[in-house]
MARBA-3410 file (N, C-alpha, C, O; in Angstrom, 1 decimal):
122
0.6,-1.1,0.0,0.1,0.3,0.0,1.1,1.1,0.0,2.3,1.0,0.4 ~ 0.4,2.4,-0.6,1.0,3.6,-1.0,1.1,4.5,0.5,0.2,4.2,1.4 ~ 1.8,5.3,0.7,1.9,5.8,2.0,0.2,7.2,2.0,-0.4,7.7,3.0 ~ 0.1,7.3,1.1,-1.5,7.8,1.2,-2.8,6.9,1.8,-3.5,7.2,2.8 ~ -2.7,6.1,1.1,-3.7,4.7,1.5,-3.3,4.9,3.1,-4.2,5.4,3.8
-2.5,4.6,3.5,-2.1,4.6,5.2,-2.4,5.6,5.6,-2.6,5.3,6.8 ~ -2.7,6.9,5.4,-2.7,7.8,6.0,-4.3,8.1,6.2,-4.9,8.5,7.2 ~ -4.8,7.9,4.7,-6.4,8.1,4.9,-7.0,7.0,5.4,-8.1,7.2,5.7 ~ -6.4,5.5,5.7,-7.3,4.6,6.5,-6.8,4.7,7.8,-7.6,4.4,8.7 ~ -5.4,5.3,8.3,-5.5,5.8,9.9,-6.3,6.6,10.1,-7.1,6.2,11.0
-6.6,8.1,9.4,-7.6,9.0,9.7,-8.6,8.7,10.0,-9.2,9.2,10.9 ~ -9.2,7.6,8.9,-10.6,7.5,9.2,-10.7,6.4,10.3,-11.7,6.4,11.1 ~ -9.8,5.3,10.4,-10.1,4.4,11.6,-9.8,5.3,13.0,-10.6,5.1,14.0 ~ -8.9,6.2,13.2,-9.0,7.1,14.5,-10.3,8.3,14.6,-10.7,8.8,15.6 ~ -10.8,8.6,13.6,-11.9,9.0,13.4,-13.3,8.2,14.3,-13.9,8.6,15.3
-13.4,7.3,13.6,-14.4,6.1,13.9,-13.7,5.7,15.4,-14.6,5.6,16.2 ~ -12.6,5.4,15.8,-12.4,5.5,17.3,-13.0,6.5,18.4,-13.8,6.4,19.3 ~ -12.3,7.5,17.9,-12.6,9.0,18.5,-14.3,9.0,18.4,-14.9,9.3,19.4 ~ -14.8,8.7,17.5,-16.5,9.0,17.5,-17.1,7.9,18.6,-18.1,8.2,19.3 ~ -16.4,6.9,18.7,-16.9,5.7,19.6,-16.6,6.0,20.8,-17.4,5.7,21.7
-15.5,6.8,21.1,-15.0,7.2,22.2,-15.9,8.2,22.8,-16.0,8.3,24.1 ~ -16.7,9.0,22.0,-17.3,10.2,22.3,-18.6,9.9,22.9,-19.2,10.4,23.9 ~ -19.0,8.7,21.8,-20.5,8.1,22.6,-20.4,7.5,23.9,-21.2,7.8,24.8 ~ -19.4,6.6,24.0,-19.5,5.7,25.0,-19.4,6.7,26.7,-20.2,6.6,27.7 ~ -18.1,7.6,26.5,-18.5,8.8,27.3,-19.4,9.5,27.7,-19.5,9.6,28.9
-20.2,10.1,26.7,-21.4,10.7,27.2,-22.4,9.7,27.2,-23.5,10.2,27.5 ~ -22.3,8.4,27.1,-23.4,7.4,27.1,-23.1,7.3,29.3,-23.7,7.6,30.3 ~ -22.2,6.8,29.0,-21.3,6.8,30.6,-21.7,8.0,31.3,-22.1,7.7,32.5 ~ -21.6,9.0,31.1,-21.8,10.1,31.9,-23.2,9.9,32.1,-23.5,9.4,33.2 ~ -24.5,10.3,31.1,-26.0,10.4,31.4,-26.2,8.8,32.0,-27.4,8.6,32.2
-25.7,8.0,32.1,-26.2,6.6,32.7,-25.8,7.4,34.4,-26.6,7.7,35.2 ~ -24.2,7.5,34.7,-24.2,7.8,36.1,-24.9,9.1,36.7,-25.0,9.3,37.9 ~ -25.4,10.0,35.6,-26.4,11.3,36.1,-27.2,10.7,36.6,-27.3,10.6,37.8 ~ -28.1,10.0,35.7,-29.2,9.3,36.3,-29.4,8.4,36.9,-30.6,8.0,37.0 ~ -28.6,7.8,37.4,-28.7,6.4,38.7,-28.3,7.2,40.0,-29.0,7.2,41.1
-27.2,7.7,39.8,-26.6,8.8,41.1,-27.0,10.0,41.3,-26.5,10.6,42.3 ~ -27.7,10.3,40.8,-28.5,11.7,41.0,-29.6,11.8,42.1,-29.9,12.9,42.7 ~ -30.2,10.5,42.3,-31.2,10.3,42.5,-31.3,10.5,44.5,-30.4,10.4,45.3 ~ -32.5,10.7,44.7,-32.2,10.6,46.6,-31.8,9.4,46.9,-31.0,9.4,47.8 ~ -32.3,8.1,46.4,-32.3,6.8,46.9,-30.5,6.3,46.8,-29.9,5.5,47.5
-30.0,6.9,45.8,-28.5,7.2,45.4,-27.8,7.7,46.7,-27.0,7.0,47.3 ~ -28.2,8.8,47.0,-27.7,9.4,47.9,-27.8,8.8,49.4,-26.9,8.8,50.3 ~ -29.2,8.3,49.7,-29.2,8.0,50.8,-28.2,6.2,50.8,-27.4,5.9,51.7 ~ -28.3,5.7,49.9,-27.5,4.4,50.0,-26.1,4.8,50.1,-25.4,3.9,50.7 ~ -25.5,6.0,49.7,-24.0,6.2,49.8,-24.1,6.8,51.2,-23.0,6.8,51.7
-24.9,7.2,51.9,-24.7,7.9,53.1,-24.9,7.0,54.3,-24.7,7.4,55.4 ~ -25.6,5.7,53.9,-25.5,4.3,54.8,-24.4,3.8,54.4,-24.0,2.9,55.2 ~ -23.7,3.9,53.4,-22.5,3.1,53.4,-21.2,4.2,54.2,-20.2,3.6,54.6 ~ -21.2,5.3,54.3,-20.4,6.2,55.0,-20.7,6.2,56.4,-19.8,6.3,57.2 ~ -22.0,6.0,56.7,-22.5,5.4,58.3,-21.6,4.4,58.8,-20.9,4.6,59.7
-21.6,3.4,58.0,-21.1,2.0,58.4,-19.9,2.2,58.2,-19.3,1.8,59.2 ~ -19.2,2.6,57.2,-17.6,3.0,57.4,-17.1,3.6,58.6,-16.1,3.3,59.2 ~ -18.2,4.5,58.8,-17.5,5.5,60.0,-17.7,4.5,61.3,-17.1,4.6,62.3 ~ -18.5,3.7,61.2,-18.8,2.7,62.4,-17.8,1.5,62.8,-17.6,1.0,63.9 ~ -17.2,1.1,61.5,-16.1,0.1,61.5,-14.7,0.8,61.6,-13.8,0.4,62.3
-14.6,1.7,60.9,-13.5,2.4,61.6,-12.7,2.7,62.9,-11.6,3.1,63.0 ~ -13.5,2.5,63.7,-13.4,2.5,65.4,-12.7,1.3,65.6,-12.8,0.4,64.9 ~ -12.0,1.4,66.9,-11.3,0.3,67.5,-11.8,-1.0,67.5,-11.1,-2.0,67.6 ~ -13.5,-1.0,67.2,-13.7,-2.5,67.4,-13.9,-3.2,65.6,-14.2,-4.4,65.2 ~ -13.6,-2.0,64.9,-14.1,-2.6,63.5,-12.9,-3.3,63.1,-11.8,-3.4,63.6
-13.6,-4.1,61.7,-12.2,-4.6,61.3,-11.2,-4.3,60.3,-10.4,-5.1,59.8 ~ -11.4,-3.0,59.9,-10.2,-2.0,59.5,-10.4,-0.9,60.0,-11.4,-0.6,60.5 ~ -9.1,-0.2,59.8,-9.3,1.3,59.5,-9.4,1.9,58.7,-8.5,1.9,57.8 ~ -10.2,2.6,58.5,-10.4,3.7,57.2,-10.8,4.7,57.4,-11.6,4.8,58.3 ~ -10.6,5.8,56.8,-10.8,7.1,56.5,-12.4,7.3,56.0,-12.6,6.5,55.1
-13.5,8.0,56.3,-14.6,8.1,56.5,-14.4,9.2,54.9,-13.9,10.3,55.0 ~ -15.1,8.5,53.8,-15.2,9.7,52.8,-15.8,11.3,53.2,-16.8,11.4,53.9 ~ -15.2,12.2,52.8,-15.8,13.6,52.9,-16.6,14.0,52.5,-17.2,15.0,53.0 ~ -17.0,13.3,50.9,-17.7,14.1,50.5,-19.3,13.7,50.5,-19.4,12.5,50.4 ~ -20.4,14.2,50.4,-21.9,13.9,50.9,-22.4,13.1,49.5,-23.5,12.7,49.4
-21.6,13.0,48.4,-22.5,12.2,47.0,-21.8,11.4,46.8,-20.8,11.4,47.5 ~ -22.1,10.4,45.9,-21.3,9.2,45.7,-20.1,9.6,44.3,-20.2,10.2,43.2 ~ -18.9,9.1,44.9,-17.9,9.7,44.0,-17.8,9.4,42.4,-16.9,10.0,41.8 ~ -18.6,8.8,41.9,-18.8,8.6,40.5,-19.4,9.6,40.3,-19.0,10.0,39.2 ~ -20.6,10.6,41.0,-21.4,11.3,40.4,-20.7,12.8,40.5,-21.0,13.7,39.8
-19.7,12.8,41.7,-19.2,14.1,41.4,-18.0,14.1,40.3,-17.7,15.2,39.7 ~ -17.3,13.1,40.0,-16.3,12.8,39.1,-17.0,13.2,37.8,-16.8,14.3,37.4 ~ -17.9,12.2,37.0,-18.5,12.6,36.0,-19.2,14.0,35.5,-19.3,14.5,34.4 ~ -19.6,14.4,36.9,-20.4,15.8,37.2,-19.8,16.8,36.6,-20.0,17.4,35.5 ~ -18.7,17.2,37.7,-17.8,18.2,38.0,-16.5,18.2,37.2,-15.9,19.1,36.8
-16.2,16.9,37.0,-14.9,16.8,36.5,-14.7,16.1,35.2,-13.7,15.6,34.9 ~ -15.8,16.3,34.6,-15.9,15.4,32.8,-14.5,15.7,32.0,-13.7,14.9,31.6 ~ -14.8,17.2,32.0,-13.6,17.7,31.0,-12.4,16.8,31.2,-12.2,15.9,30.4 ~ -11.5,17.0,32.2,-10.5,16.0,32.9,-10.3,14.8,32.7,-9.3,14.1,32.5 ~ -11.6,14.4,32.9,-12.0,12.6,32.5,-12.1,12.5,30.8,-11.6,11.5,30.3
-12.4,13.0,30.4,-12.4,13.0,28.7,-10.9,13.6,28.3,-10.2,13.0,27.4 ~ -10.6,14.5,28.8,-9.2,14.6,28.4,-8.3,13.3,28.3,-7.7,12.7,27.3 ~ -8.4,13.0,29.9,-7.4,11.6,30.2,-7.7,10.7,29.1,-6.9,10.1,28.4 ~ -9.1,10.5,29.1,-9.4,9.1,28.0,-9.0,9.7,26.7,-8.3,8.9,26.0 ~ -9.1,10.6,26.2,-8.9,10.7,24.4,-7.1,10.6,24.7,-6.6,9.7,24.0
-6.4,11.1,25.4,-4.9,11.2,25.6,-4.6,9.5,25.4,-4.0,9.0,24.5 ~ -5.2,8.8,26.2,-4.8,7.1,26.3,-5.5,6.7,25.0,-4.9,5.7,24.4 ~ -6.2,7.1,24.7,-6.9,6.3,23.3,-5.9,6.3,22.1,-5.3,5.4,21.4 ~ -5.8,7.9,22.1,-4.8,8.3,21.4,-3.5,7.6,21.1,-3.2,7.2,20.0 ~ -2.9,7.6,22.2,-1.6,7.0,22.4,-1.8,5.6,22.0,-1.3,5.2,20.9
-2.4,4.8,22.6,-3.0,3.5,22.1,-3.2,3.5,21.1,-2.4,2.7,20.6 ~ -3.8,4.0,20.2,-4.0,3.9,18.9,-2.7,4.2,17.8,-2.5,3.5,16.8 ~ -1.8,5.1,18.1,-0.5,5.1,18.0,0.7,4.3,17.5,1.4,4.2,16.6 ~ 0.4,3.6,19.1,1.0,2.7,19.1,0.6,1.2,18.2,1.4,0.5,17.5 ~ -0.6,1.0,18.6,-1.1,0.0,17.6,-1.0,0.1,15.7,-0.7,-0.8,14.9
-1.5,1.4,15.7,-0.9,1.5,14.2,0.3,1.3,13.5,0.6,0.9,12.4 ~ 1.3,1.8,14.7,2.9,1.4,14.3,3.4,0.1,13.9,4.3,-0.3,13.1 ~ 2.5,-0.7,15.1,3.1,-1.9,14.9,2.1,-2.9,14.1,2.2,-4.1,13.8 ~ 1.1,-2.3,13.9,0.3,-2.8,12.4,1.2,-2.3,11.3,1.8,-3.3,10.8 ~ 1.6,-1.1,10.8,2.2,-0.7,9.8,3.7,-1.2,9.7,4.2,-1.2,8.6
4.5,-1.8,10.7,5.6,-2.2,10.5,5.7,-4.0,10.4,6.6,-4.7,10.0 ~ 4.2,-4.3,11.0,4.1,-6.1,10.4,4.0,-6.1,9.0,4.8,-6.7,8.2 ~ 2.7,-5.2,8.7,2.5,-5.4,7.2,3.7,-4.6,6.3,3.8,-4.8,5.1 ~ 4.3,-4.1,6.7,5.5,-3.6,5.6,6.7,-4.2,5.8,7.7,-3.9,5.1 ~ 6.7,-5.1,6.8,8.0,-6.1,7.0,8.6,-6.7,5.9,8.1,-7.4,5.1
9.7,-6.3,6.1,10.6,-7.0,4.7,10.6,-6.3,3.2,11.2,-6.7,2.2 ~ 9.8,-5.2,3.4,10.1,-4.7,2.0,11.1,-3.3,2.1,11.3,-2.5,3.0 ~ 11.4,-3.7,1.0,12.7,-2.7,0.3,12.4,-1.3,0.8,11.3,-0.9,0.5 ~ 13.2,-0.5,1.4,12.9,1.0,1.8,13.2,1.8,0.8,14.3,1.6,0.2 ~ 12.3,2.8,0.2,12.2,3.5,-0.7,13.4,4.4,-1.1,14.0,5.1,-0.4
13.8,4.2,-2.6,14.9,5.0,-2.9,16.0,3.9,-3.0,17.1,4.3,-3.4 ~ 15.7,2.6,-2.5,16.7,1.4,-2.9,16.8,0.6,-3.6,15.8,-0.1,-3.4 ~ 17.3,0.1,-4.4,17.1,-1.7,-4.8,17.0,-2.3,-4.4,17.4,-2.2,-3.2 ~ 16.5,-3.9,-4.9,17.0,-5.0,-3.9,18.4,-5.5,-3.9,18.6,-6.4,-3.0 ~ 19.5,-5.0,-4.7,20.7,-5.2,-4.5,21.5,-4.6,-3.4,22.6,-5.0,-3.0
20.4,-3.2,-3.0,21.5,-2.6,-2.3,20.8,-2.9,-0.6,21.4,-2.5,0.4 ~ 19.6,-3.8,-0.5,19.4,-3.7,1.0,19.7,-4.7,1.2,19.7,-5.1,2.3
END
């Protein structure tokens, strides 16, 4: 394959991956906001915090710090810090895509003669 085909194919694959990542992030965010923003979820979180406080005493099985926030952590993370989460996910996905693309490119072109050399020079 020529260089232009690799670039267009890679750009198309990355666009599909970026779109899929965007859809997954926004679906996850909307699910968390619908699930954990309810009074029932907050009551469950408060029950867990109360139990953690009870167990962290000298008679409890473990020593732990009671979380200071009054809302479930997933709700706070995806509601208040969504831009940072999205940036982190896109950086990770992009670096992973670049690594895999280079590996695939190397596997496919392995053994080919570099441009400008004749088979006798290689």
